[in-house]
C-alpha positions in Angstrom: 87.1 -31.9 -80.1 88.4 -30.3 -76.9 88.8 -26.7 -75.6 91.7 -26.0 -73.3 92.1 -22.7 -71.6 93.1 -20.9 -68.4 91.7 -18.1 -66.4 93.0 -16.2 -63.4 91.9 -13.5 -61.0 93.5 -11.9 -58.0 91.3 -11.8 -54.9 92.1 -9.3 -52.2 91.9 -11.7 -49.2 94.3 -14.0 -47.5 94.4 -17.5 -49.1 93.0 -19.2 -46.0 89.8 -17.0 -46.2 89.5 -17.6 -50.0 89.7 -21.4 -49.4 87.2 -21.3 -46.6 84.6 -19.6 -48.9 85.5 -21.6 -52.0 85.3 -25.0 -50.1 81.8 -24.5 -48.7 79.0 -25.9 -51.0 76.5 -23.6 -49.2 78.2 -20.7 -50.9 77.8 -22.0 -54.5 74.6 -20.1 -55.2 76.1 -16.9 -54.0 78.7 -16.8 -56.9 77.6 -19.3 -59.5 74.8 -17.8 -61.6 72.0 -20.2 -62.2 73.0 -22.6 -59.4 70.0 -24.5 -58.0 71.2 -27.4 -55.9 74.1 -29.6 -54.7 73.3 -33.2 -53.9 76.0 -35.6 -52.6 75.8 -39.0 -54.4 78.7 -41.0 -53.0 81.9 -40.6 -51.0 82.7 -37.7 -48.6 81.7 -34.4 -50.3 84.7 -32.4 -51.3 87.1 -35.4 -51.0 88.8 -37.3 -53.8 86.4 -39.8 -55.4 83.3 -38.1 -54.1 80.5 -37.6 -56.6 77.8 -35.0 -56.4 74.9 -33.8 -58.6 74.8 -30.1 -59.3 71.8 -28.5 -60.9 71.7 -25.2 -62.8 68.9 -23.2 -64.4 70.2 -21.3 -67.4 67.3 -19.3 -68.7 64.7 -21.9 -69.7 67.3 -24.7 -69.8 67.8 -26.9 -66.8 71.3 -28.4 -66.7 72.4 -31.3 -64.4 76.0 -32.3 -64.0 77.9 -34.9 -62.0 81.0 -33.5 -60.2 83.8 -36.0 -59.3 86.5 -34.7 -57.1 89.9 -35.8 -58.4 92.3 -33.9 -56.2 92.1 -32.1 -52.9 95.4 -30.6 -51.9 94.1 -27.4 -50.2 95.1 -24.7 -49.8 97.1 -25.2 -53.0 94.9 -27.2 -55.4 91.4 -28.5 -55.9 90.5 -30.4 -59.1 87.5 -32.2 -60.4 85.6 -33.4 -63.4 82.1 -32.3 -64.4 80.0 -34.4 -66.7 76.8 -33.1 -68.4 74.9 -34.1 -71.5 77.4 -34.1 -74.3 80.4 -32.6 -72.5 83.1 -33.7 -70.0 84.9 -30.8 -68.3 88.2 -31.2 -66.4 88.9 -28.4 -64.0 92.3 -27.7 -62.2 92.2 -24.9 -59.6 95.3 -23.4 -58.1 95.4 -20.9 -55.2 98.7 -19.0 -54.9 99.5 -16.5 -52.1 100.4 -13.1 -53.6 101.2 -11.6 -50.2 99.5 -11.6 -46.8 96.2 -10.3 -48.2 96.0 -11.4 -51.8 95.4 -14.7 -53.5 95.8 -15.6 -57.2 93.1 -18.1 -58.3 94.2 -19.9 -61.5 91.8 -22.3 -63.2 92.6 -24.6 -66.2 89.6 -26.0 -68.0 89.5 -28.7 -70.6 86.1 -29.2 -72.2 85.8 -32.5 -74.2 82.8 -32.3 -76.5 80.9 -35.6 -77.0 77.6 -34.7 -78.7 77.4 -33.2 -82.2 75.6 -30.1 -80.7 78.4 -29.5 -78.2 81.1 -30.0 -80.9 79.4 -27.4 -83.0 79.1 -25.0 -80.0 82.7 -25.6 -79.1 83.8 -24.9 -82.7 81.6 -21.8 -83.3 81.6 -20.3 -79.8 84.8 -21.2 -78.0 84.9 -17.9 -76.2 81.5 -18.5 -74.6 83.0 -21.3 -72.4 86.0 -19.1 -71.2 83.7 -16.1 -70.7 81.4 -18.2 -68.4 84.4 -19.4 -66.4 85.8 -15.9 -66.0 82.3 -14.6 -65.0 82.2 -17.2 -62.2 85.7 -16.1 -61.1 84.7 -12.4 -61.1 81.5 -13.2 -59.2 83.4 -15.3 -56.6 85.8 -12.3 -56.1 82.9 -10.0 -55.6 81.3 -12.4 -53.1 84.5 -13.1 -51.2 85.6 -9.4 -51.0 82.3 -7.6 -50.6 79.7 -10.2 -49.8 78.0 -9.7 -53.1 75.4 -12.4 -54.0 74.4 -13.0 -57.6 71.0 -14.0 -56.5 70.4 -10.6 -55.0 71.4 -8.9 -58.2 68.9 -10.8 -60.2 71.7 -12.4 -62.2 71.1 -15.9 -60.9 
C-alpha cells in the first residue's frame, strides 16, 4: 500500500533565503516538531548518496529514520528517501520563484507501507500523513518569515 500526495505553501521570502534556511541541518529543530538529532552516517551531508540518521520524539514514541539524499539541484529541487520502521517515504521538494520576494515550496510525498501496522494506519488515517507534512511546511514558513521556533512554543 502506498500514499501519494502533494502539499504546497508560499513563503514570503526570496528563494535564495528560503534555500539557505532549508539547507541547514542546524535549523531542523526550529521547524520540525519532535526533532532531536541529525547524525551523518556516510557521504557528504546534503549531497546525493549521503545517508544520515534523524531522531524524533513524538510524545512517548522515539522514531529513528535514515535519510538518503537522492537529488540535489538547488535552488530548484531537493529530494530524498526516509526509511523508518515499517515505512519508506520518498520526498520530492521543488522551490519556485513567485516574484522577487516570494517562493512556492511544493512537496510530493510517497509513503510505501511495509509493516502490517503501517498499512492499517495508511488505510484508516491517510490524512494524518498529509497533515503532518503540511504542519512542517507551515512551521518552516513561520520560522523563515518571523524566526518562530517550534521548541519555544512548546510544540516540539
